[in-house]
N, C-alpha and C positions, 0 to 999 in steps of 0.2 A: 526171346519172345518180344515181338513188336507190339507195344501198347499204344502207339500213336497211329491213329487212323486218319489218313489224309484224304479229303474228298478229291474227286477227279477235277482236273483243271478246267474242262469244258462244261462242268455242271454248275450253273449259277445257284447261289444260296438265296432261297426265297424266305421272306418273312410274312407272318400272318398279318393281314390287314383288318382283322376283326377287332373285337373289344380289347383295348389296351395295346393294339399294335403300334400306335404312334408313340407309346411310352416305353417300348422295348429298349433294352440297353444296346449300346453300339456294338457292332460286330467285333468278335475277338480276332486276335492275330491267327494266322494259319498255323496249323500244328496241333489243334485240339483233338485229342484222342479219347479213348475209352476212360482213362483216368479222370480227365476233366468232366466228362459226362456223368461218371459215377459220383463225383464229389458235388456237382452242382445241385442236384435235386435234394439230397438230405440237408445240405447247408441251407437252402432256401426254405425248406419246411421248418427247420429249427429256428431260423431267424424270424420267420413269419409268426411262429408261436410266441416268441419273445417280444417282438415289436408291437403286435396288435394291442395288447393291454396297455403298453406305455403310450401309444398314440391315442387310444381312447381316453386315458386319464388326462393326457395333455390337452386334448380338445375339450374335455369336460371342465378342466380348470380355466381354460381360456373363455369358454362360454359363461361360466359362473362369474368370472371377473368382469366381463362386459355387462352382464345382467346386473351385477351389484353396482357397477358404476352408473348405469342408466336409471335404475329403479331406486337406489338408496343414496349413494354418495352425492350425485348431482342434485336431486331434490332437497336433500338435507343441507347442502351447501347454499343453495338458493334461498331456502327458508331462513338459515342463519344470517345470510347477507341482508334479507328483507327485515328481519328482526333488528339487526344492528342499525340499518339505515332509518327504519320507520319508527322504532320504539326506543332503542338505547340512545341513539344520537340526540333526538329531541329532549328526552328525559335528562341526559347528561348536560345539555346546554342550559335547560331550565334550572338544574341544580347548581350549575356554575354561576349563573346570573343571580340566583337567590343567595348563594354564599357570598358573592361579591357585594350585593346590597346590604346583607346583614353585617359583613365585615366592616363596610364603610360606616354603617349606622352605629356599630359598637365601638370601633377602634379609631376611625378617622374623623367623622363629623364632630364628636365631642371635643377632641383635641384641636381641630381647626377652629371651632367657635371659641374655645378658651384662649387660643393664641390670638385670634383676630379681634375679639371684643374685650379681653382682659389684659393679657400680657403686653400686647403692642401698645394700647393706650397708656398703661401704667408706666412702661419703660420709656415711651416717647415723652410724656409730659412730666414724669417724675425723675428721670435720670438724664435723658439725652438733651432736652432743652436747657435745664440748669447747667449741665456740663458745658454746652456750647456757649452759653452766655458767660460763664466764668472764664472760659478759655479766651473768648474775644475781648471782654471788657477788663479782665484783671491780669491773667497770666501773660497775654501777648505784650502789653506795655511794660510790665515788669521785666520780662525776658529781654526785650529790646534795650532797656536801660542798662541792665547788668551786662549784656553783650557789648554795648558801647564802652562802658568803663573798663572791661577786661581787654578789649582791643586797644584802647589807649595805653594802658599799662604795658601790654605786650610790645607795642611799638617803641615806647620809651626805653624799656629794658633791652630790646634788641639793638637800638641805636647805640646805647652806652657800651654794651659788650662788644659790638663791632668796632667802635673807635679804639677801645683799649686793646683789642686783639691786633689791630693793624699796627699800633705803636710798638707793642712787644715784638711783633714779627720783624719790624724794621730794625730794632736794636739788636736782635739775635743775628740777623743777616749781616750787619755791619761789624759787630764785635766778635763773632765766632765763626761764621760760615766763610766769609771772605779770607781771613788769615789761614784757615785750614786748607782752603782750595789753593792758595798761593804756595804753601809749603809742599803740598802734594805735587803740583806741577813743576816747581823749581828744584826741589831737593830729592824727594823720595822716588819719583819716576826715573830720572837719569841713573841714580845709584843702583836701583833694582835692575835696570836693563844691562848695566855693565857687569854686575855680579852674575846674571843669567848667562851672558855671553862667555864669561870666564869659566863657569861651571861646565858649559857644553864643550868648550875646547879641551879642558882638562879630562873630561870623560872620554872623548874620542881618542886623545893621546894615550890614555892609560888602559882603556878597555876595548877599543874598536880597531885602531890601526895595527897593533901587533898581531892580532888574530887574522886580520885581512891579509897582511903580508905573508904570514905563515901559510895560510890556505892557498894564496895565489902562486907563491914562488917555491913552495916545498911539497905540499900535499898533492896538488893537481898534477905537476909534472911526474912525480913518482908513481901515482896511480895510473896516469895515462900511459906512460911508456914502460911501466913495469908490469901492469896487469891487463889493461884493456886491449892494447895492440897485440900482445902475444895470444890472448884469448880469441880475438877476432881472426887472427891468422890460422890458429888451430881449428876453429870451427869451419872456416871456408876451405882450407886445403886438406884437412884430414877427416873431420867428422861428417861433413856433407857427402863426399863420395862414398864413405863407408856406409852411411845410412841409406843412400840410394841403392847400393848393392844389396843390402839386407832386405829392403822393401821388395826389390825385383825377385829375389830368391823366395821370399815368403809368398808372393803372389803366384809364382810358378808352382810351388808345392801345394798351395790351396786349390788352384785350378785342377791339378792332377788328382788330389784327394776327392774333390767334388765329382769329377768324371767317374772315378772308381766307385764312389758311393752310389751314384745314380745307376750304374750298371748292376751293382750288387742288389740294390732295392728292386730294380726291374726283374732280375732273375728270381728273387725270393717271392715277389708278388705273383709272378707267373706260375711258379711251383705251387703256391698256396691255393690260388684260384683253380688251377687245373686238377690238383690231387685232392683237395679238401672241400672247398666251397662249391664247386661245380656238382660233384655227386650229391652233396647234401641238398642243394637247391633243387636238383632233379627229383630226388626222393620226396621232398616236401611237396613240390608241385604235383607229383604224380599220385601220392598217397593221401594228401590232405586237401590241397587247394582244388584240384580237379573234381573230387567228389562233392566238396562244398559248393562249388559253382554249379555242378549238375543238379544238386538238390535245390539250390536257390532258384535256378531257371526253370526246372521241370516240376517242382513240387510247391515251393513257397509262393512264387509269383502267381501261378494259376489259382492256388488256394486263396491268396489275398484278394485277387481280382474277383473271384467268385463270391467271396464274403462281402466285398463292397457292393457288387451288383445285387446280391441278395438283400442287403440292407436297404438299398434304394427301392427295389421292387416291393419289399415288405412294407416300407414306409408309405408308398403310394397305395398299396392294397389296404393297409390299415386306415389310411385317409378315407378311402371309399367306404369301408365298413363303418368308421366313425360317423361319416356323413349320413349314411343310411340310418344308423341308430339315432343320431340327432334328429333327423327328419321325423322318425316315428315318435320320439319323445316330444318334439315340438307339436306334432298333431294332437297327441294326448293332452298336453298342457293347454292348448288352445280350446279343445273341446270340454275339458273338465274344469279349467280355472278361469281363463281369460273371458270367455263369453258370459259365465255367471257374474263375474266381477263387473264387466261392462254393463250388463243389465241392471245390477244392483246400483251402480253409480248413476246411470241415466234415469232410473225409475224412482230411486229413493233419495240418494244423497243430493242430487241437483235441486229437487223441490225443497228439501229441508234447508239447504244452504240459501236459496233465494228467500225463503220465509225468514230465516235468521237475519239476513242482510236488511230486509225491508222493515222488520219489526223491532230489532234490537240495535243493530249497528248504526244505522242512519240517525235514529233519534238520539242515541248516545253521543254521536259525533256532533250533532247540532247543539246539544246541551253543553258539551265541552267548549265549543267555539263561543257560545254566548257567555259562558263563565269566564273565558279568557278576555273577551272584550270588556266585560264588567270590571274585571281585575285591573285591566289597563286604564280604564277611565278612573277607577278609584285611586290608582297610583298617581295619575296626572293631577287629580284634584288634591291629593295629599302633598305633592311637591309644591303646587301653587300656594297651599295654605302655609307650608313651612317657609316659603320665600316671603310671604306677607308678614308672618310673625317675626321673621328675622329683620325685615325692614322696620317694623314697628318698634322692636327692641332697640335697634341702633338709633332710631330717631328719639326714643325715650332717654337713652344714655348720653348721646352726644348733643342732640338738639339740632334744629334746623331741618330743611327739607331733605328727604332721602335722595340718595344718588345711586346710580347703577353700579352694583358691586361686580367685581370681576368674578366670573364663574360661568354657570350655564346661561345661555341667552334666553331672554324673555320671549315666550311664545305669544304673539298677538292674538287677540280674540277674533272669533269668526264674525265676519260682517254678514248681516242677514238682508240688508237693503229693504228694511221695512216689512219683510214677510215673517211669518211665525215659525218657519222651518229653520233649524240650525244644524250644524255639523254634529254628529254624535260624539258625546264626551267633551265638547268645547263650550265655554260660556259665551253668550252673545255679547258683542260690544255695543254700547249705547249709540244710537243714531243721533248725529249732530248736524244741523243744516249748515250750509256754506256761509250764510250771513251771520250765524252765531259764531262760527270759527273766526271770521274776519273781524 
């Protein structure tokens, strides 16, 4: 029974140009018959039923994620950033500055004053100045005198010891070293050289020359003419030709055995391949491989192609369905939620926010700014008062006119040029004419 229905060669295959015609899958290979047509429709129906819910859930999750990002995450992030920049950062800076000022006032300025106005004067005038005077007026002259006495004593002792040492060295050189050197050169060296020459000659006569003569005139001739010459003649005239013959004979036998082995192996291989392997391969190819190839080409390949095309078509159809459902839901949300919320924001929230801004926020901001300016002016006045008190205390302790202390620079007073207006928070400097200054 022929289940493959081939279309005529002259009949062109037409495709629908209506809805979805541009998204139809590519044409299949020739050879599609009734089996492919019967499999295609059920597979597409089953795949469509499975894929449509998955596609709708996927589109719903994507839409929810985008809406959550636009309506919740992005505004919350911007609000947190504004709170950090507009509220937390200034408050943190103010707390840090307050902590620094309090730390200096509690832990730094008392110790600095104690060091500058108590420890330094006491140590300077109670210890350093007397110690310097004692060093310059007492210890330095005494030390120089003691150093001069010790240097003179050292020079005298050194001269005495050097003179005595040179005399003792001259006596030892003349009485001991010169006679010993003459005895060594005139007596000991010639006697030692003669004894050494005699010992060398006796050693050669007793231990070297007999063995050299025995080796040269007895052992070498006997070994040369009794062993080496016969062995060389035997190797050249007998063993070498015999070895060459054995090698040639072994090579011929090996070549013959190799030829015989190759022939036997070729015969055995032909017999095995012809009588055993060939029938088995033919049976396996006919009974196993050919049916499997036919099933793969005629059943599995069309089925897999149809399943893939069905998944693609079902995914597109599910996209259309999901888009239609989303449009309907969006229309309902706009009619039921967005428009009421927009009306409530424009009609209620905006006027209330403007009223809160004009009535509460701006007066509170102005009050905070004025309080900050007043606090800054009070801090400047307190610093100036502390500087003046410090100068008065130093003048009372030390005496004399005050001097500019190292530290913060003095801020000059604001000049008013005779008018009654001054810089806010700054004391006016008194006006002095040029002829009074001169």
